[in-house]
Structures are given as C-alpha cells and as structure tokens.
N, C-alpha and C positions, 0 to 999 in steps of 0.2 A: 844589173842586179844591186849595185852598190846603193844607188838612190833609194830604191825600194826597200832594201834592208835597213838603211838609216831611218826611213820612215817608220817601219814596224817597230824598231828598236825604240825610237823616241815615243811612239804612241804607248808602247807597253809600260813605259816609265813616267808617263804623264797622267795625272789625275784629272786635271781641269777639263770640262767639256769645251770651253772656248779655246783653250790651248790646243786640244786635239783637233778642233775645227780649223784652226789656223795652220797646223801642220799639214793636214790633208790638202787644204786649199792651196797652200804654197807649193806642194808637190805637184798638184794637178796642173797648175799654171806653168811650171817650169820643165816638167817632163815631156819628152816628145811623144807623138803618136807613133805606134799603137801602144807603147808601154803604159802610158797613164790610163788608157782605157782597160787594159787588162788589170792594172792595179785597182781601178775602181770596182771592176767586176769581183776581184778578190775580196775587197773590203765589204761589198754588199752581199757576199755570200752566193754570188751567181756564177762562180767558177768551181767546178769539181772535175776530178779526173778519175775515171773508173780504173785506169790501169795502174795507178800508184796507190799502194797500200802500206800502212805502217809495218806490216810483216815483212815487206821487201826491205825496208830500211834496216830493221833489226837484223835480217839475214845478212845483208850486205856488210854491216860493221863487224858482226860476229865472225865473218869470213876473213876479216883483216886483223883481228886482235883476239886475244884470249876471250872466249865467251863469258867466262865466269867474271874476268875483271870488267868486262862491259856491264854485266848484270849489277855488279856492285856499284859501278859509276851511275848507272840508271836509277838504282835505288837511292843513291845519295842525292842526285840532282832532282829527280821527280818528274822530269818531262823528257819524253823521247827525243824530240827535236833538239832541245838544248843539250842533252847529254851526247848525242851523236855529233853535233856541230863542235863540241869541245874536244872529243877524243878521236875524231876521224883521221886515221893514218893515211895521208895522201901519198900517191905514187908519183914518182918524178916523171917529167915528160908530159904533164898534162896540157891541154889545149888552152887558148885564152879564155878569160871569164865570159860566160854567156850573158847576153842581154835578157831582160825580162821577157821580151817577146819571143826570143828564141827558145826559152824554156817552155813557155805556153805552147807554142807551135809544135815543139818537139814531143811534148807529152800528149797533145791532142791526136798526134798521128802515130803514136807508139802503141804497139800491141803490149799485152801483159809480159810477154817474154822479153821485149825490147826495153820496157820502162826501166827495169832495175839497172841495166847497163848504161842508160842515158843518165839517170840520176847519180850513179857512181862517178861517171866522167865529169859531170858538173861539180860534184863535191870535190873531186880532185883539182879542178880548175880554179874553185873559189878559195882565196887565201885566208880570209878572215872568218873567225867563228860566227860572227854576226851574219855574214852573208850566207854561210852554210845553214845557219838557223832559219833565216828567211826563206831560203829555198825549201827546206823541209816543212816549214809551216805551210807554204804555198801549195806544195804537191799533196800533202796529207789532208789538207782542209782544217777549218777550225783555227783561225789566226789568233783568237783570244787576246786581243790588244785593247779591249774595253772601248770599242767603237761600234755604235749601231749602224745599221744599213741606212737609216734616215739621216743620221749625222753625215755620213759619206756622201749622200745625195745633196745635202744641204751645202757641203763644201763645193761640189760641182755647181750647184745653182748659184753660189756666190760669185763665180766667175763672170756670170752674165752682166750685172746681177739680175736674177729673176727669182720669184718666190719658188720655194722648194716644191710647192704643190704643182707647179706647172711641170717640173722634172718628173715628179711622181706619176702624174697623169700620162706622160709619154713613155715611162719605164718599160712597160710591157710590150711596147711597139719598137723598142730599140734592141740592138744586139751588140754584144761586146765585139770589138774594143771601142764602141761608141763614138767613132769619128764624126758621125753626122751630128751627134749631140754636142760636142766640143766645137764643131764648126758654127753651130747656131749660137752657143754661148759666147763665142768670141767674135760674132758678128760677121762671120764669113760666108754664112748661107742662110736660107730661110729656115724657120722653125720646123722640125720634123712633124709630120701629121699624126694625130692621135686617133683618127677616124678608123678604129679597127673593131669590128663587131665583138661584143662580150668582152671588151677589155676590162682591165682592173681599174677602179676608181680609188684613190687615196682615202683611207678611212678617217673618220672623226673619232677622237678619243676623249675620255673624260679625266678631269683631274680629281684626285682623292680629296674629300672635304675635310676641312679642319673644323670640327664641331665648335671649338672654342672661339673661333675668329669668324668664320664664313657666315653662320647662321645669323649672326647679329647684323650682317650687312645685307642679307638677302631678304626678299619679300616672298613668302610662299605662293602668293597669287601669281607670281611671274613664272613658276616652275610646274612642270608635270612630273609625275612620279611613276615609275615602273619597276618591275622586278629585274634584278641582274641574274640571269639564269646561268647555271653551272654547266656550260658546255664549252664550245669554242666559237668565237666570233667569226662569221663568215660573210662573204659577199656573193650572192647568186645572180648571174647574168644570162639572159637569153635574148640575143639580138641577131637579126639577120639570119636566122636558123643556126646560130652557133650558141652552144650552152657551155658555161664555165662556172666552177665553183672555186673560190679563193679563200684562204685564210686572210686575217686582218693584215699581214704582212705581204700579201700578194702572192703567196705560194699556191700553185694551181693543184687542187686535190680532186679534180673532177673524175679522174679514173677510179678513185676509191668509192665514189658515191653515184654510180650510173643510175640506180633506182630513183635517187632524188632529182637528178637532172631530167629524167624522163617525165617527172610530174611537174616541171617548172613551166609556168605559162609563158607565151611568147611576148616579146617587146617589153621587157621589164628588167630592172636591176634592183635587187632587194638587199638591205642590209639587216642581218639578224643573227640569231644564235643557232648553232647546229647542235642537235640534241637527239638522243634516241627516245622516241615516245611510243610507249607500248600500252595498248588499251586506254589511250586517251590520257595517259599520265607519263610525266617525265621520269625516265629511268635514271639510276645512279651514273655518275660520270664514268665509272669502270666499264659500263656497257658501251659507252661511246668509244672508249679506248680500244675495244675489240675491233672497231671499224677503221681506226685511224692507221696511217703508215702502212697499209697493205697494197701490195702490187696487184694481187688478185683477190676479188671478192665474189665468193660463190653464192648461189641462190639460197642456200640454207642460212648463211649468215645474214643475208639481206632480209630474209623472212623472220629470223629470231631477233634481230637487232635493227628494226626499221628506223632509218634516219629521217629527220623532219627539220624544218626551218620554223623557228618561232620569230616572226617578222617584227623588226624594230622601226624600219624606216624605208622610205621609197626614194631611190636615187635617180631613177629614170623610168618614164612611163611613156610608151610609144617613142616618139621622136623628140619629146621634151626632156631636158635636163632639169629635174626638180630640186637640185641641191641648193639653189639660190632662194628658194621659197622658204618662208618661216616654218618652223617645226609644226606649228598648229595646222597650216595648210598641208604640209606633207603627211601629217598623221590622219587628216580627214581623207586624203586620196588613199592612203594605205588601208585604212578601214574599208573603203568602198572596193578597193581591189581585192582584198582578202575575202570580203563577203561574196564576191563573183567567183573566186577560185579556191575557196576553203576546202580543206579535205584532211586526210590523215598525214599528208606530207607538209602542208603549209598552214599555220594558224597564226593568230595575232597575239603579241604580247600585250596584256591588258593594262590600261592605266589604272593607277591606284588613287582614288579621290582623297583629298586631305585639305584641311584648312589652316592648321598650325604646324609648326615644326615639332611641337611636343606630341601632336597626334601622330605624326609620321614616325617619330621615334618609337612610339608605343607599337606601331604596326611593324616596324623593323625588328624590334625586340621579340614580338610575339606574333609571328605570321599566322594566317588562318590555315586550317587543314588543307591538304592537297599539294598541288605543285609548289605554292609559295614556301613550304617548308624545306624544299630542296634548293631554293635560291641562295645566292651568295650575299645578297643584300639588296639595296635599291639604287636606281639611277634617277638623277634629277636633271631635267632638260628644260631650258628656257623655251617658252612657247614661241618667242619671236626669233630664235636662233636659226640662222642658216647652216648648211652641212659644210663645215670647213675641214680641210685636211690637217692632221696633226692633233695637238692637244692644246687648244686655245683655253686661256684661264677665264672662267666665268660662265660660258654657255652651258656646258655639262659637268656634272659632278658624279662620282661614284661613292656610295655610302655603304661600305660592306658590313656585315654582320660581324660582331665580336667573335674572334677565333676561340676555339677550344684551347684549353691550357692544361698541361700535365707537368709533373716533375719527373724527369728521367735521368738516368745515370750514364755517363759517357763510358762506352765499352771498347770502341775501336776508333782509330784516327788514320787518315791517309792524307798524303801530300796533295796540295792543289796543282793547278796549272798556270802557265804564264808567270806573272809577277808573284803568284802565290806558291811557286813550285818549291821554295825552300821552307815553306811553313806546313805544318799539319793542320789543314783547314777544313777537311771534309770529315764529318763525325757521324758515327754510328752510336745511338743511344738505346737503352732498354729499360724496362720497368720489371718489378718483382712479380714472380709467379711461384707456385708451390707444386711439388710432386706429390704422388699419392701418400707418401710418408710424412707430409707436411714440411719437408725440407724446402727452404726459399732459395730461388736462383733467379739470375737476370736473364730475360729473354728479350732480344732486340726487337724494336717496334718501328724504327725509322732511321733516316739519314737526313742531314742538313748540312749546308755549306755556307749559309748567309744568316744575317740577323745580329751580328756582332760588329764592333768597331775594330779599327786596326790595333788599338792598344789591347782590346780584349783578346784579339787573335794572338798577339805576342804572348799574352799571359796563358792562354790555353795551350799554345805550342810548347811553352816551357813545362807546363804541367804534364804533357804527353811525354816529352823527352825524359823528365825526371821520374816518371811513373810507368815506364814501359816494361811489360812482362815478357812479351814474345813478339817476334817480328814475322810477318808473312809477305815477303816481297816489299812493296812499298807501304804495306798496312802494319800498324802497330796495335797490339792488344794492350789495353791500358789497365792499370790496377782499379778494380771496381768491386769493392766489398762493402759490407754493411757499415764498417767503421772507416773506410778509406776509399776516396774516389771524388769525383767531380759531378755535380748535379746541374743539369740545365732545366730551366722552365722552357718547354717547347710549346709553341703555338702552331696550330694547324687548322685548315679550313674544313676538313671533312675526314670521314673514317669509313672504311668499308671492309668486308670480309675478303681474304685473299688466300688461295692455296699455295701462292709463291713465296709467302713469308712464314718463318718458323712460328711466330706468334699467332698466325691466322688472321691478322689484321694488317691493313695498308692505310697509311695517313696521306691526306691530300694537302700539298704545299706546306710541309713542315719547315719550321725555322726557329732559330735560337731567339727566344724572346728576352731572356736575361740569364745571366750566370748566377747560380744559387751558391756562392761561397759560403753562405751562412748555414747551409742545410747539410746535415749528415746524410750519406748515400742510403743508409738503412731507412730513412724517412721518406724516400722517393715513393712515387705512386706505385700501386699494384695494378696488375693486368685487369683485375676486376673494374677498376676506375675506367678504363678504356671500354670495357664491355658495357658498362652503364651508359657512357656517352654514345655508343653505337646503338644501344636499345632505344635511347631517346630519339636518335635520327630515324631508325627503322620504323618506330611508332608513328612519327610524324608523317 
C-alpha cells in the first residue's frame, strides 16, 4: 500500500498533466503484478466494491472515539477519508501492513458484514495517515486526484510504447489486474485480441474553437457543419448477435435502453447522440435524465420517454472498419444506411450548408425553428478527416452557442473535496423574488463549483469565512442582503422547470463566469429574468 499511497498523494498535489503522466507511468513500470493492475483499475474507475460504504467508515471511527469530536473534525477537514485517516485511533497488536492486492482480494470476497471488520484491521495495521487515506479512497471510490481515465491509459501505453488508441481498443476485452496487457506492453507476450463482438471503439472528440484565431486559418470549404445536439454522446454496436450501447467514455448502458437496442439493425457500429424524441421532435434534456442511471426501466417509462439515436458517424459496416475512411465517405455511407433503416429510433443528424464563417455564425446565433433551437451549438468536421481516437487538433471543432448569463447572489458555501477540502469551493446562489406583500427575498436557483481561478477561490473562501451567518454541518450560510453580499455572474447552457427545486427552475451546466465585486447584491437579477429566458427557450 505504501507505493500506491505515495502515488495518490503526489497526484493530488500535482497540477501539471505531464507531471501526472510521469508519476503514473513510473509507478506502473516499477510496481509488481498484480498491484499495478489493480492500481490502474482504480485510476480508470473500473474498480468498485459493493460491500464497502462510507457509512461503514463513519460508524467504525465513531465507535472508537467521541462521535461529536469526530463530527467536528470532519466538519473542519471537509473530506471523510482525510478526516478518518488523521484521527483513527489504532489498537495495539495489529497485523503487518497489507499489500494493495491483499486489500482488493479481501474486499472482493467480503460480505457486507465482513467488510467493516477487514477495513478496521487494515486501518490498524497502516501506520501513516497517508496510507490510511489511500485505503479509504480506494474502498469508497472516487479517488479525486485530478487524473482522467484516458491519461491513466496513456501512462500504460507509454510503457510499450504504443499509441493510447491501441490500449483503448483493447480495454473492454481486458480484465483487471491486466497482466496480459502489461505482458504485451513489456514485450513478453503477443498483443491481446480485440476481436470481441460489439466491443467499444475509442471515440473521436472535438476541440473548442477559438473564434479569434482558428477561423483566420481555416477554409470553410474544407469543413462540414452539423448541430451539436443536447443529449449524451453514445456508441451503438450490433455485431455477431451481440448488442451494446456505450457512453463516450465506454460505460455500458445497454441495460437502461433495451427498447433502443431492439431497434438497432445488425452488423453496424454507430456514433451518435442519445436523445428522447417524442412526436418527431427532440425533448428537453430533463426527459432523457429520467431514463439515465436506472437499474430497471418499465414499459410505461419507455413509452412516455422514447429513446432514439441521432446518428453522427458510421464506424463499422458489416465486416468493414470504416474509421480510416474520410468523413465525406463515411457520411455518404451513413446516409445510405439510415435511409434503409430509418424510423422513430434512428435518424440522421442533418448537415448545415454554408459558404462563409460569417454565414455560419449567423446560423449559430439564430437557429431555425424546430430541433435546432434545442441544440447546444455547431460541430465542424473536416471532410477529409479519418475517425481518430482522442481529441486531435484540427479535424473536428465544437462551436457552442453563447451561454445565458444572470447575476446571482451567493447564499451558501460548502467545502470541496481532495485538494479543495480546506476551501469553501461549492456555491449555492440565488436571485430575488417577491412574496404577495411585495417583500423581496432570495430564492436559490443553482449550484456551481468551477469557473474561477485559484486566486479567485481564495478570495471567495475568505469572503465566506468573514461573512458566515450560520453553519449546517459542512455548509455555511453566507450574508446575502440587498446591501451586503457577493454577486456572481453565472453562465448556464439551458433552463427547465423542476419540482425538485424551490424556485421551480433548474439550470443546465451552471458555472461562475466572473465575480461581480463591483455590483451591490440588491441589483442582482430577479426571478422574472430567468422566467423570460425560459419562455424564449420554450417558445423556440
């Protein structure tokens, strides 16, 4: 556990992408099997334990020390794993420190009743807070060390060295602790086979376009344009009688959409957007959320929220891998395929003709009525581009529509996690509303935890500490009055009605656009401003 704990600790304190890559690569080269395979599974999010729950950890530590003292400690630290690792009162006579593989194998074979006892014994055996913290992060999930799954796979690929796309192509055919993967990367065996029906293909992603720089260098004749639909990017595969539906990160969501899989034609792999399409029109993203992350989907929900694929690209047709073909050829084949199999479950994302960037900008700013009004923006794809895994610079760009903006008042703040656990970095903000007597009050309309710099985070954190009114566990209520408070300019991508929120409205992808130190809280926006934005969205 010591080497794994040191890796997590250094990753959590390292900001540089390349430095993180070096740390993981060096660990994977030096750690023995199967420890390094289990570590890779943890870093890529492919390792979970049903028997280990945060409630077990809290119960265990409160049995060994005063519960109120622990609650104060947890409130001060802000992170469960870090708080427990610092205050854990070990018992004498503990066994030797466990290896990473011993922890994994012990938890995989443990029942819920046994898991707590094993975790307590390991905490007793681990001498350093850093090692106890790593153990708790591992068993509860969510490492939060600022490392993406793809970067972890890149570190493994560098051992070869081989392109990361080759590792991603194999990933869904491999199983932790990946001893066959490391044997191939180190030249000790042949490459594992990826010939697995309906396997996941690594997706191609787009770069955000820089309007001030990129358009001057690009020729509009080289690019196709289509709408960027507001759903979730998926990959649908039907090969050898096997049907699968994946998210863009490779998570298998087939079980949640059996109705969609039943409609998928054979011998094809499609890249597209998962949407709810009702009466031929794209429904709000909130309707799709009703279908996501469900273990069981009943017939009523499938009927009221019919899922569909709006196809972007064709990755496999019959026995032919089409990803190496230029986009123009893939598009022609996709159009022919959808024409043969079109229906309520599969349709085509239409191309948007344009001749100049100015004409495309006008289309983006003022989409025509119908589905385009619900799109997030535009996608630009080079006609001659192959389908490459990752996010190559140049072939594809995303040009999102300008976000909606409002000025809102900070109402509540909560500590973050990981390296942000000592800062109040998660913010709830509100706008002004009025009661029947005309009295103004703030009503919360959203939460955000990004969009600001580290320096701005420190400034906001100081404001929260200096202007706290009440505490509710890890949450602080902040002074928010017409003459005293902090105003955020909040950017968000969409707005919808919600019975789960006090204001009756829910924002999509809210973020802090800037801090309005210059604006008095009493001049922040009214709830009617959001209602007007929603009315424009609903009318469109």
